[in-house]
C-alpha positions as CSV (number, residue, x, y, z in Angstrom):
1,X,14.2,-232.3,-25.9
2,X,13.4,-234.5,-28.9
3,X,10.9,-233.0,-31.3
4,X,8.5,-235.3,-33.0
5,X,7.0,-234.9,-36.5
6,X,4.2,-237.4,-35.8
7,X,1.8,-238.4,-33.0
8,X,-0.8,-241.0,-32.3
9,X,-4.3,-239.7,-32.2
10,X,-7.4,-241.8,-32.0
11,X,-5.3,-244.9,-32.6
12,X,-3.9,-243.4,-35.9
13,X,-0.6,-242.0,-36.8
14,X,-0.8,-238.3,-37.7
15,X,2.1,-236.3,-39.3
16,X,2.7,-232.6,-38.8
17,X,2.2,-232.2,-42.5
18,X,-1.5,-232.9,-42.1
19,X,-2.1,-229.4,-40.9
20,X,-0.9,-227.8,-44.1
21,X,-2.7,-226.9,-47.3
22,X,-2.4,-224.4,-50.2
23,X,-4.4,-221.3,-51.0
24,X,-3.7,-219.3,-54.1
25,X,-0.3,-221.1,-54.3
26,X,0.6,-220.1,-50.7
27,X,1.4,-222.7,-48.1
28,X,-0.7,-222.2,-45.0
29,X,-2.0,-224.0,-41.9
30,X,-5.5,-225.5,-42.1
31,X,-7.4,-223.8,-39.2
32,X,-9.7,-226.7,-38.5
33,X,-6.8,-229.2,-38.4
34,X,-4.8,-227.0,-36.1
35,X,-7.7,-226.3,-33.7
36,X,-8.7,-230.0,-33.7
37,X,-5.2,-231.2,-32.8
38,X,-4.8,-228.4,-30.3
39,X,-8.0,-229.4,-28.5
40,X,-6.9,-233.1,-28.5
41,X,-3.5,-232.1,-27.1
42,X,-5.2,-230.2,-24.3
43,X,-7.3,-233.2,-23.6
44,X,-4.2,-235.4,-23.5
45,X,-5.4,-237.4,-26.5
46,X,-2.1,-237.1,-28.5
47,X,0.5,-239.8,-27.7
48,X,4.2,-240.5,-28.6
49,X,4.3,-242.6,-31.8
50,X,6.7,-245.1,-30.3
51,X,3.9,-246.5,-28.0
52,X,5.5,-245.5,-24.7
53,X,2.2,-243.8,-23.7
54,X,3.7,-240.3,-23.1
55,X,1.4,-237.4,-23.9
56,X,2.3,-234.9,-26.6
57,X,1.2,-231.3,-27.3
58,X,1.0,-229.5,-30.6
59,X,3.5,-226.7,-31.3
60,X,2.2,-224.7,-34.2
61,X,1.8,-221.1,-35.0
62,X,1.8,-218.4,-37.7
63,X,5.3,-217.0,-37.0
64,X,7.6,-219.8,-37.9
65,X,6.3,-222.7,-39.9
66,X,9.7,-224.4,-39.7
67,X,9.3,-225.0,-35.9
68,X,5.9,-226.8,-36.0
69,X,6.0,-230.1,-34.3
70,X,4.8,-232.3,-31.5
71,X,6.7,-232.5,-28.2
72,X,6.3,-234.1,-24.8
73,X,4.0,-232.5,-22.4
74,X,5.8,-230.7,-19.5
75,X,6.7,-232.8,-16.5
76,X,7.1,-236.0,-18.4
77,X,10.4,-237.8,-18.9
78,X,11.3,-239.4,-22.3
79,X,14.1,-241.6,-20.9
80,X,12.1,-244.7,-21.6
81,X,10.9,-243.4,-25.0
82,X,12.0,-245.4,-28.0
83,X,11.0,-242.7,-30.5
84,X,13.5,-242.2,-33.4
85,X,13.6,-238.6,-34.6
86,X,13.1,-237.8,-38.2
87,X,15.4,-235.5,-40.2
88,X,14.2,-232.0,-41.0
89,X,14.6,-232.5,-44.8
90,X,12.3,-235.5,-44.6
91,X,9.7,-233.6,-42.6
92,X,9.8,-230.6,-44.9
93,X,9.5,-232.8,-48.0
94,X,6.4,-234.4,-46.6
95,X,4.9,-231.0,-45.9
96,X,5.6,-229.9,-49.5
97,X,4.1,-233.1,-50.9
98,X,1.0,-232.7,-48.7
99,X,0.6,-229.2,-50.0
100,X,1.0,-230.5,-53.6
101,X,-1.8,-233.0,-53.2
102,X,-4.0,-230.5,-51.4
103,X,-3.4,-228.0,-54.3
104,X,-4.3,-230.5,-56.9
105,X,-7.1,-232.2,-54.9
106,X,-8.6,-229.3,-52.8
107,X,-11.7,-231.3,-52.0
108,X,-10.0,-234.6,-51.1
109,X,-9.6,-236.1,-47.7
110,X,-5.8,-236.6,-47.7
111,X,-4.3,-238.9,-45.1
112,X,-0.7,-238.9,-44.1
113,X,1.6,-241.6,-42.7
114,X,-0.9,-244.3,-43.5
115,X,0.3,-247.8,-42.3
116,X,0.0,-250.3,-45.1
117,X,-2.2,-252.5,-42.8
118,X,-4.9,-249.9,-43.1
119,X,-5.1,-250.3,-46.8
120,X,-4.8,-254.1,-47.0
121,X,-4.5,-257.1,-44.7
122,X,-0.9,-257.2,-43.7
123,X,0.9,-256.7,-40.4
124,X,4.0,-255.0,-41.9
125,X,4.8,-251.6,-40.5
126,X,5.6,-249.9,-43.9
127,X,3.6,-246.8,-44.5
128,X,2.2,-244.8,-47.4
129,X,3.4,-241.2,-47.0
130,X,0.2,-239.6,-48.4
131,X,-3.1,-241.1,-49.5
132,X,-6.1,-239.6,-51.3
133,X,-8.1,-242.8,-51.3
134,X,-11.2,-241.3,-52.9
135,X,-9.0,-240.0,-55.8
136,X,-7.1,-243.3,-56.1
137,X,-3.7,-241.5,-55.6
138,X,-0.9,-242.1,-53.1
139,X,2.6,-240.9,-52.6
140,X,5.5,-242.8,-51.1
141,X,8.4,-240.6,-50.1
142,X,11.9,-241.8,-49.4
143,X,14.7,-239.5,-48.2
144,X,17.5,-242.0,-48.3
145,X,17.7,-244.4,-51.3
146,X,19.3,-247.0,-49.0
147,X,15.8,-247.6,-47.5
148,X,14.4,-248.7,-50.9
149,X,14.3,-252.4,-50.2
150,X,12.7,-254.9,-52.5
151,X,10.6,-256.2,-49.6
152,X,9.2,-252.7,-48.8
153,X,8.4,-251.9,-52.5
154,X,6.9,-255.3,-53.1
155,X,4.5,-255.0,-50.1
156,X,3.5,-251.5,-51.1
157,X,2.8,-252.6,-54.7
158,X,0.8,-255.6,-53.6
159,X,-1.3,-253.8,-51.1
160,X,-2.4,-250.6,-53.0
161,X,-4.6,-252.3,-55.6
162,X,-6.7,-249.7,-57.4
163,X,-4.5,-246.8,-56.1
164,X,-1.9,-245.1,-58.3
165,X,1.2,-245.0,-56.1
166,X,3.9,-242.4,-56.9
167,X,7.4,-242.9,-55.6
168,X,9.2,-239.7,-54.8
169,X,12.8,-239.4,-53.5
170,X,14.9,-236.6,-52.3
171,X,17.0,-234.9,-55.0
172,X,20.2,-235.9,-53.2
173,X,19.6,-239.4,-54.5
174,X,20.0,-238.2,-58.1
175,X,23.2,-238.6,-60.0
176,X,24.9,-241.9,-60.9
177,X,28.3,-241.0,-62.6
178,X,27.7,-243.7,-65.2
179,X,27.3,-246.5,-62.6
180,X,24.5,-248.9,-62.3
181,X,21.8,-247.2,-60.2
182,X,20.7,-250.3,-58.3
183,X,18.4,-248.6,-55.7
184,X,16.7,-246.2,-58.1
185,X,16.2,-249.0,-60.7
186,X,14.0,-250.7,-58.2
187,X,11.6,-247.7,-58.6
188,X,12.1,-247.3,-62.3
189,X,11.1,-251.0,-62.9
190,X,7.8,-250.4,-61.1
191,X,7.1,-246.8,-62.1
192,X,8.9,-246.4,-65.4
193,X,10.9,-243.4,-64.2
194,X,12.1,-241.8,-61.0
195,X,10.9,-238.6,-59.3
196,X,13.1,-236.4,-57.2
197,X,11.9,-233.6,-54.9
198,X,14.1,-230.5,-54.6
199,X,13.0,-228.5,-51.6
200,X,12.5,-224.7,-51.7
201,X,12.6,-222.5,-48.6
202,X,11.0,-219.3,-47.6
203,X,12.7,-216.2,-46.1
204,X,12.5,-217.8,-42.6
205,X,14.1,-221.0,-43.7
206,X,11.0,-223.0,-43.7
207,X,9.8,-225.3,-46.5
208,X,8.1,-223.5,-49.3
209,X,5.8,-225.3,-51.6
210,X,5.9,-222.5,-54.2
211,X,9.7,-222.7,-54.4
212,X,10.0,-226.5,-54.4
213,X,10.7,-228.4,-57.7
214,X,10.1,-231.9,-59.0
215,X,12.3,-233.6,-61.5
216,X,11.5,-236.7,-63.5
217,X,14.4,-238.8,-64.8
218,X,15.0,-242.3,-66.1
219,X,18.1,-244.4,-66.4
220,X,19.3,-245.6,-69.8
221,X,21.8,-248.5,-70.2
222,X,24.3,-247.6,-73.0
223,X,25.8,-250.2,-75.3
224,X,29.2,-249.7,-73.7
225,X,27.9,-250.8,-70.3
226,X,27.6,-247.3,-68.7
227,X,24.4,-245.8,-67.4
228,X,23.0,-242.4,-68.3
229,X,20.6,-240.4,-66.1
230,X,18.2,-238.7,-68.6
231,X,16.0,-235.8,-67.5
232,X,12.4,-236.0,-68.7
233,X,11.3,-232.7,-67.2
234,X,12.2,-230.4,-64.3
235,X,9.9,-227.6,-63.0
236,X,8.2,-226.3,-59.9
237,X,6.1,-229.0,-58.3
238,X,3.0,-226.9,-58.8
239,X,3.4,-227.4,-62.5
240,X,2.7,-231.1,-62.3
241,X,-0.9,-232.4,-62.2
242,X,-2.6,-235.8,-61.6
243,X,-4.6,-237.2,-64.5
244,X,-8.0,-238.9,-64.4
245,X,-6.4,-242.3,-63.7
246,X,-4.0,-240.8,-61.1
247,X,-1.0,-240.7,-63.4
248,X,1.4,-237.8,-63.4
249,X,0.9,-235.1,-66.1
250,X,3.1,-232.2,-67.2
251,X,1.7,-229.6,-69.6
252,X,-1.2,-232.0,-70.2
253,X,1.1,-234.9,-71.2
254,X,1.7,-238.0,-69.2
255,X,5.2,-238.5,-67.9
256,X,5.3,-241.9,-69.5
257,X,4.8,-240.4,-73.0
258,X,7.3,-237.7,-72.2
259,X,9.7,-240.4,-71.0
260,X,9.3,-242.3,-74.3
261,X,9.9,-239.1,-76.3
262,X,13.1,-238.3,-74.3
263,X,14.3,-241.9,-74.7
264,X,13.7,-241.7,-78.5
265,X,15.5,-238.4,-78.6
266,X,18.4,-239.8,-76.7
267,X,18.6,-242.8,-79.0
268,X,18.6,-240.5,-82.0
269,X,21.3,-238.4,-80.3
270,X,23.3,-241.6,-79.8
271,X,22.9,-242.6,-83.4
272,X,23.9,-239.1,-84.6
273,X,26.8,-239.2,-82.2
274,X,27.9,-242.5,-83.6
275,X,27.6,-241.2,-87.1
276,X,29.7,-238.2,-86.2
277,X,32.2,-240.4,-84.4
278,X,32.4,-242.7,-87.4
279,X,32.8,-239.7,-89.7
280,X,35.5,-238.4,-87.4
281,X,37.2,-241.8,-87.4
282,X,37.0,-242.0,-91.2
283,X,38.3,-238.4,-91.5
284,X,41.1,-239.3,-89.1
285,X,41.8,-242.4,-91.2
286,X,41.8,-240.3,-94.4
287,X,44.0,-237.7,-92.8
288,X,46.3,-240.3,-91.5
289,X,46.5,-241.9,-95.0
290,X,47.1,-238.5,-96.6
291,X,49.9,-237.8,-94.2
292,X,51.3,-241.3,-94.9
293,X,51.1,-240.7,-98.6
294,X,52.7,-237.2,-98.3
295,X,55.5,-238.7,-96.2
296,X,55.9,-241.5,-98.7
297,X,56.0,-239.0,-101.6
298,X,58.5,-236.9,-99.7
299,X,60.6,-240.0,-99.1
300,X,60.4,-241.0,-102.7
301,X,61.3,-237.5,-103.7
302,X,64.3,-237.6,-101.4
303,X,65.3,-240.9,-102.8
304,X,64.9,-239.6,-106.3
305,X,67.0,-236.6,-105.5
306,X,69.7,-238.8,-103.9
307,X,69.6,-241.1,-106.9
308,X,69.9,-238.1,-109.2
309,X,72.7,-236.7,-107.1
310,X,74.4,-240.1,-107.2
311,X,73.9,-240.3,-111.0
312,X,75.2,-236.7,-111.3
313,X,78.2,-237.5,-109.2
314,X,78.7,-240.8,-111.1
315,X,78.4,-238.9,-114.4
316,X,80.8,-236.2,-113.2
317,X,83.2,-239.0,-112.0
318,X,82.9,-240.7,-115.4
319,X,83.5,-237.4,-117.2
320,X,86.5,-236.8,-115.0
321,X,87.8,-240.2,-115.7
322,X,87.2,-239.8,-119.4
323,X,88.8,-236.4,-119.3
324,X,91.7,-237.8,-117.4
325,X,91.9,-240.6,-120.0
326,X,91.8,-238.1,-122.8
327,X,94.5,-236.1,-121.2
328,X,96.6,-239.2,-120.7
329,X,95.9,-240.2,-124.3
330,X,96.8,-236.7,-125.6
331,X,99.9,-236.7,-123.4
332,X,100.9,-240.2,-124.8
333,X,100.2,-239.0,-128.3
334,X,102.3,-235.9,-127.8
335,X,105.0,-237.9,-126.3
336,X,104.7,-240.4,-129.1
337,X,104.7,-237.6,-131.7
338,X,107.7,-236.1,-130.0
339,X,109.4,-239.4,-130.0
340,X,108.6,-239.9,-133.6
341,X,109.5,-236.3,-134.5
342,X,113.2,-236.9,-135.3
343,X,115.6,-234.3,-136.6
344,X,115.5,-235.9,-140.0
345,X,111.8,-235.3,-140.2
346,X,112.1,-231.8,-138.8
347,X,114.9,-231.1,-141.3
348,X,112.7,-232.2,-144.2
349,X,109.8,-230.1,-143.0
350,X,111.9,-227.0,-142.5
351,X,113.5,-227.3,-145.9
352,X,110.1,-227.7,-147.4
353,X,108.3,-224.7,-145.7
354,X,109.9,-221.3,-144.8
355,X,106.6,-219.4,-144.7
356,X,105.2,-220.9,-141.4
357,X,107.1,-221.3,-138.1
358,X,107.5,-225.0,-137.3
359,X,106.7,-226.3,-133.9
360,X,106.8,-229.9,-132.9
361,X,103.8,-231.7,-131.2
362,X,105.2,-230.5,-127.8
363,X,105.0,-226.9,-128.9
364,X,108.7,-226.4,-129.2
365,X,109.9,-224.3,-132.2
366,X,112.7,-225.6,-134.3
367,X,115.0,-223.5,-136.4
368,X,117.9,-224.3,-138.8
369,X,121.1,-222.2,-138.5
370,X,121.9,-220.6,-141.8
371,X,125.6,-220.7,-141.1
372,X,126.2,-224.2,-139.7
373,X,123.0,-225.9,-141.0
374,X,122.3,-227.5,-137.6
375,X,118.7,-227.7,-136.3
376,X,118.1,-226.6,-132.7
377,X,115.2,-225.3,-130.6
378,X,114.6,-221.6,-130.7
379,X,116.3,-221.0,-127.3
380,X,119.6,-221.9,-129.0
381,X,119.4,-219.0,-131.4
382,X,120.3,-215.3,-131.2
383,X,118.2,-214.5,-134.2
384,X,115.7,-216.4,-136.3
385,X,112.6,-216.0,-138.4
386,X,111.5,-213.4,-140.8
387,X,109.8,-213.2,-144.2
388,X,110.5,-216.2,-146.4
389,X,112.9,-217.7,-143.8
390,X,110.5,-218.4,-140.9
391,X,112.5,-221.4,-139.8
392,X,116.1,-220.0,-140.4
393,X,118.3,-218.1,-138.1
394,X,121.8,-217.8,-136.5
395,X,122.6,-220.1,-133.6
396,X,124.5,-218.8,-130.6
397,X,127.7,-220.7,-131.6
398,X,127.7,-219.3,-135.1
399,X,126.9,-215.8,-133.7
400,X,130.1,-215.9,-131.7
401,X,132.1,-217.0,-134.7
402,X,130.7,-214.5,-137.1
403,X,130.2,-211.7,-134.7
404,X,126.5,-211.4,-135.3
405,X,124.7,-209.5,-132.6
406,X,121.3,-210.6,-131.2
407,X,118.3,-209.1,-132.8
408,X,114.6,-209.6,-132.4
409,X,113.1,-213.0,-132.9
410,X,110.0,-213.7,-134.9
């Protein structure tokens, strides 16, 4: 059987949240409201909100607040009923919001599910969720952001003159992932910020006013085109109050002023972040330039070492060539000296000096035979040298003729 969160009583739409209030922070049923609705249900004065004419009865008690609702009276069929059921989260949220207004305005006559036509002259079926007319405060609750049409918001805004209307959405509508929050911006343009209700639950699974939270946020358009959801404040809904003009207060400060502070804080954070990013980029540029310079210095050092190596190798090669040239020249000079060193010259030198052994430029020692007078190299002598006749000796031929035996050579 379809359970209903509203009924029509005395020609007015009444929500189940109308029977709730708050005492010492506790969510309770209002005895007078419960008894009045109970009496009307017994007198068949509660009807289905779709207009089908079916009678409803109140289901409410002290054991399970979650199950409180209106349902068809026994023996009636709802086959022709066009009632569209409401989700439990939406019902619970309206109960919590009603408790919030009752907590802040304990002496106010708070109406729920008020058709806009009751406030101003219009035949549209949009409704104000909660209205404390004598306080000039109203709440419009939306569970699904898809229902936030411009038409609905425009009509609500135009027809609540003199009443401070607060738009509240379920917390599931928060979060944008840097995308443009089209639906929520419709509220922000009117209200300056967005309010999200996060339900809390009691041990029995019913809505708990004392555990429910309210979060205020606004959406900031960054220079790069992305959007940022910035939290203004988040706390238990009981921590929020209504000001004299009906505006929302937290810790004695209006949410508008807190929003401006948060916006300026975020702008300062962005500036600081940009400064840090610029410093990081500059540091990166400096580090990159340092590495480039180090690489260039290393390359130049390698080139210098290679150049030094090539110069050293060229110098060594030049030295080798010069040494080779010197050796060739010395060889040529020795060969020339040998060629120029004839026996006539050697003969004159030997005759002139008998104190020093004579060697030609090639290093060969020449000796004159004392017997035959011929000049030969030392390997043709059996004996030669000695004091005062360093360059004299006996050649092998004369040794044979004279019978001179070989002795030591000096």
